[in-house]
C-alpha positions, 0 to 999 in steps of 0.5 A: 080813684083809678079812671084807667079803662082796660079791656078784657076779651069782649072789650077788645073785640068791640073796640077792634070792630069799632076801629075796623068800621071807622077805618073802612068808612073813613078810607072811603069817605076820604076818597070821596072827598079827594075825588070830589075836590080834585082842585085842592092843593096837594090833592094830586099826590093822593089822587091815584090812591083815591081812584084805586079805592073808588074803583074797588068800591064801585061794584059794591053800592052798599059801601056808599049806602052804609059809609056814614052809618058804619062810621057812626056805628064804629064810633059808638062801639069804640066809645062804649069800649073805652069809656067807663062813665055811663052819662057820656056814653049814652048822651054821645050815642043818642046825639050821634044817631040823631045827627046821622038821621037828621043829616039823611033827612036834610040830604046834607049831613054835617058829618060829611059834606057830600051827599051819599046814597041811603039804604032803602029801609031808611025811608021808614025810619025817616018817616017816624023821625021827621015829626021830631025834627020839624018840632025841634026846628019850630022850637029854635033853628039853633037846636039841630046845628048845636047838636051837630057841633056838640058831636065832635066836642063830645068826641074830643072829651071822650078821646081827651080823657081816655086813660091810658093814652094811645097813639090811635086815640090821640089821632082820633082826638086830633080828628075830632078837633078838625071835625069840630071846626068843619061842622062849626063852619058848616053850621055857620053857612046855614045862618049866613048864606053869603058864606056859601059864596066865599071861596076861601071859606068853603075851601077851608071847610072841605080841607078840614073835613078831609083832614078829619077823615085822614086822621081817623084813617091813621088813628083807626089803623093803629087801633086795629094793629093794637087789638091785643092791647088792654 
């Protein structure tokens, strides 16, 4: 059976919009990480670009408020455009949205290690979802971290089995691997508090997040450039 997915006009539009959202969000998130951790090795080489991006975004607080939401929306649009099977698309969509909401409630998202502003309307959604989050935490403290780690794993499955292969998807696949490692370390710190005091552990964790979003920037940029491809 032919498992290759080729997009027609609507599919190309959804795919390209997904890449654009991932590109804009990842560029902003990368700049936030660079500015937040300027003492990391080699950061000085890209610091001027991060300052430029931050200066551009500063007058528009909406960018800060919607950066993670834009990333998740872009990933969801992309997965529905490039994946044929229904099960993975539905499962990954639900888990992405859940992890995004849970991270907003906890004020520390496993998808991004720096706290970002949230739109005012989010408070209403959080009030509706908080009881579910509390129920899952009461059942087991491992459920929510497990779902968080599951996000980059499912993204890797999505990108690894995309046919035909594309350089843009390959870069996103590499980003999903570094995100998996970053989120696993993030989850580990929740259960082993002493890891928060291990400087090298935290440094590696931040570097993995930064690599993730830089890879997402490269991959999504090539995805936008290849908008005409099937």
